[in-house]
C-alpha positions as CSV (number, residue, x, y, z in Angstrom):
1,M,-13.2,1.4,11.0
2,Q,-16.6,0.6,12.6
3,I,-19.1,-1.6,10.8
4,R,-22.6,-1.9,12.1
5,I,-25.1,-4.6,11.1
6,K,-28.6,-4.5,12.4
7,V,-30.8,-7.5,11.7
8,G,-33.7,-9.3,13.4
9,G,-34.4,-12.9,14.0
10,K,-32.0,-15.5,15.4
11,E,-31.6,-17.5,12.2
12,Q,-31.0,-14.4,10.1
13,V,-28.3,-13.2,12.5
14,L,-26.5,-16.5,12.5
15,Y,-26.6,-16.7,8.7
16,L,-25.2,-13.2,8.3
17,L,-22.5,-13.7,10.9
18,R,-21.4,-17.0,9.2
19,D,-21.5,-15.3,5.8
20,T,-19.6,-12.2,7.1
21,A,-17.0,-14.3,8.8
22,E,-16.2,-16.0,5.5
23,K,-15.8,-12.6,3.7
24,I,-13.8,-10.7,6.3
25,P,-10.5,-12.7,5.9
26,N,-10.7,-12.0,2.1
27,L,-11.1,-8.4,1.3
28,K,-9.0,-8.5,-1.9
29,M,-11.9,-7.6,-4.2
30,P,-12.8,-4.3,-2.5
31,L,-9.2,-3.4,-1.9
32,L,-8.2,-4.0,-5.5
33,D,-11.2,-1.9,-6.6
34,F,-10.1,0.9,-4.3
35,G,-6.5,0.6,-5.6
36,E,-7.6,0.9,-9.2
37,R,-9.8,3.9,-8.4
38,T,-6.8,5.5,-6.6
39,R,-4.5,4.7,-9.5
40,R,-6.9,6.5,-11.9
41,R,-7.1,9.5,-9.6
42,V,-3.3,9.7,-9.3
43,S,-3.0,9.3,-13.1
44,K,-5.2,12.4,-13.5
45,R,-2.9,14.4,-11.2
46,L,0.0,13.4,-13.5
47,S,-1.9,14.7,-16.5
48,G,-1.5,18.4,-15.7
49,A,-3.2,18.9,-12.4
50,V,0.1,18.5,-10.4
51,L,2.7,17.7,-13.1
52,K,2.8,18.5,-16.8
53,E,2.9,15.2,-18.6
54,R,5.8,15.0,-21.0
55,T,6.7,11.4,-21.8
56,G,4.0,9.4,-19.9
57,R,6.7,7.2,-18.2
58,L,5.7,8.2,-14.7
59,K,2.0,7.6,-15.3
60,G,2.8,4.3,-17.0
61,S,4.7,3.2,-13.9
62,L,1.7,3.4,-11.6
63,A,0.9,-0.1,-10.2
64,V,-1.6,-1.7,-7.9
65,E,-1.1,-4.8,-5.8
66,A,-3.7,-6.2,-3.4
67,D,-4.0,-9.3,-1.2
68,N,-6.6,-10.4,1.2
69,N,-6.0,-7.6,3.7
70,S,-3.9,-4.8,2.1
71,V,-3.5,-2.8,-1.0
72,A,-0.4,-1.0,-2.3
73,I,-0.4,1.7,-5.0
74,S,3.1,2.5,-6.2
75,A,4.9,4.7,-8.8
76,G,8.3,4.4,-10.3
77,G,8.7,0.6,-10.4
78,R,8.6,-0.2,-14.1
79,G,7.5,2.2,-16.8
80,P,5.8,1.4,-20.1
81,K,9.0,0.2,-21.7
82,G,10.1,-1.9,-18.6
83,D,12.5,0.7,-17.3
84,V,12.6,2.0,-13.7
85,V,11.3,5.6,-13.4
86,R,13.8,6.9,-10.9
87,Y,12.3,10.4,-10.6
88,A,9.0,9.3,-9.2
89,G,9.9,10.0,-5.6
90,V,11.6,13.3,-6.2
91,H,8.5,14.7,-8.0
92,D,6.3,13.7,-5.1
93,K,8.5,14.7,-2.1
94,G,10.9,17.2,-3.7
95,G,14.7,17.1,-3.6
96,T,17.9,17.9,-5.4
97,I,19.1,16.1,-8.5
98,R,22.8,15.9,-9.2
99,P,24.6,14.1,-12.1
100,S,25.6,10.6,-11.3
101,T,28.3,9.9,-14.0
102,K,29.0,13.3,-15.6
103,K,30.0,16.7,-14.3
104,F,26.7,18.4,-15.4
105,L,23.1,17.7,-15.9
106,T,21.8,18.5,-19.5
107,I,18.5,20.3,-19.4
108,P,16.8,20.6,-22.8
109,F,16.7,24.2,-23.8
110,P,13.0,25.3,-23.8
111,G,11.5,25.2,-27.3
112,G,14.8,23.8,-28.8
113,P,15.2,20.6,-30.8
114,A,16.1,18.6,-27.6
115,D,12.8,19.7,-25.9
116,T,10.6,16.9,-27.2
117,R,8.2,14.4,-25.8
118,T,10.8,11.6,-26.4
119,P,13.9,12.5,-24.3
120,K,17.0,13.4,-26.2
121,R,20.6,13.3,-25.0
122,A,23.5,15.6,-25.9
123,G,25.1,12.6,-27.7
124,D,22.2,12.5,-30.1
125,F,23.4,15.7,-31.7
126,T,26.5,16.4,-33.9
127,N,28.5,19.5,-34.5
128,T,28.1,20.7,-30.9
129,F,30.0,23.1,-28.7
130,V,29.7,24.6,-25.2
131,A,29.5,28.3,-24.5
132,K,28.3,30.1,-21.3
133,G,26.9,27.0,-19.8
134,I,24.9,26.0,-22.9
135,I,25.4,23.3,-25.4
136,F,24.9,24.6,-28.9
137,Q,24.7,23.0,-32.3
138,K,26.4,24.6,-35.3
139,R,24.0,25.2,-38.2
140,G,25.8,26.8,-41.1
141,K,28.8,29.2,-40.7
142,K,27.2,31.8,-38.5
143,E,24.2,30.1,-37.0
144,A,24.1,28.2,-33.7
145,L,21.1,26.6,-32.1
146,P,20.9,26.2,-28.2
147,L,20.2,22.5,-27.3
148,F,20.9,22.1,-23.5
149,I,21.5,24.1,-20.4
150,L,24.3,22.7,-18.2
151,K,23.6,22.6,-14.5
152,R,25.6,21.1,-11.6
153,Q,22.3,20.4,-9.7
154,V,18.6,21.1,-10.0
155,K,16.2,21.6,-7.1
156,I,12.8,20.0,-7.7
157,P,9.9,21.5,-5.6
158,K,7.6,19.2,-3.7
159,R,4.6,18.3,-5.9
160,P,2.6,15.7,-4.1
161,Y,0.6,13.4,-6.4
162,M,0.5,10.1,-4.3
163,F,-2.0,10.7,-1.6
164,F,-5.5,9.8,-0.4
165,D,-8.1,12.4,0.5
166,D,-11.2,12.1,2.7
167,S,-13.4,11.0,-0.2
168,D,-11.0,8.1,-0.9
169,V,-11.2,6.9,2.6
170,D,-15.0,7.2,2.6
171,Y,-15.2,5.2,-0.7
172,L,-13.0,2.4,0.8
173,K,-15.2,2.2,3.9
174,G,-18.4,2.1,1.9
175,S,-16.9,-0.5,-0.5
176,I,-15.9,-2.8,2.3
177,Q,-19.2,-2.5,4.0
178,D,-21.1,-3.2,0.7
179,Y,-18.8,-6.2,0.1
180,I,-19.4,-7.7,3.6
181,M,-23.1,-7.1,3.3
182,G,-23.3,-8.8,0.0
183,R,-24.2,-5.7,-2.1
184,W,-21.3,-6.1,-4.4
């Protein structure tokens, strides 16, 4: 990044250089501002632009940390309830999900009682049985409601949401310049 300062007069130059030298080692304020701006932009991408928001856990796991010379924007660390959001990376980069402790993944049947904003598990339902790769719930003598589709693995397509674009970089440059020049 190139920063240009044009001033006249020896005393003014010395004052600005002294003032600038004190500010350059500590860029935490403009970096934190940039991080928060980026977090808000990523949050919007998780509200339907890139992914359909279902539980809000991924959006709630977005975090910003800044120090004097760097900023980190992360997803997946701790969600709103303090839990790790393990699927943060696979949504951004794509990949294959396989069951870790069971034989199958249980995918909520679209529009069924398990397809809710709050995740449900197969164990949350009683009177269930499996037929043709689907977990059903018995309802009466002749009625069965599909709850979950059983899959050995699921391929998740790449849906990037954690990125900077040119306007973000321009904003950061301008923000640092304004901070150094005392226009903050």
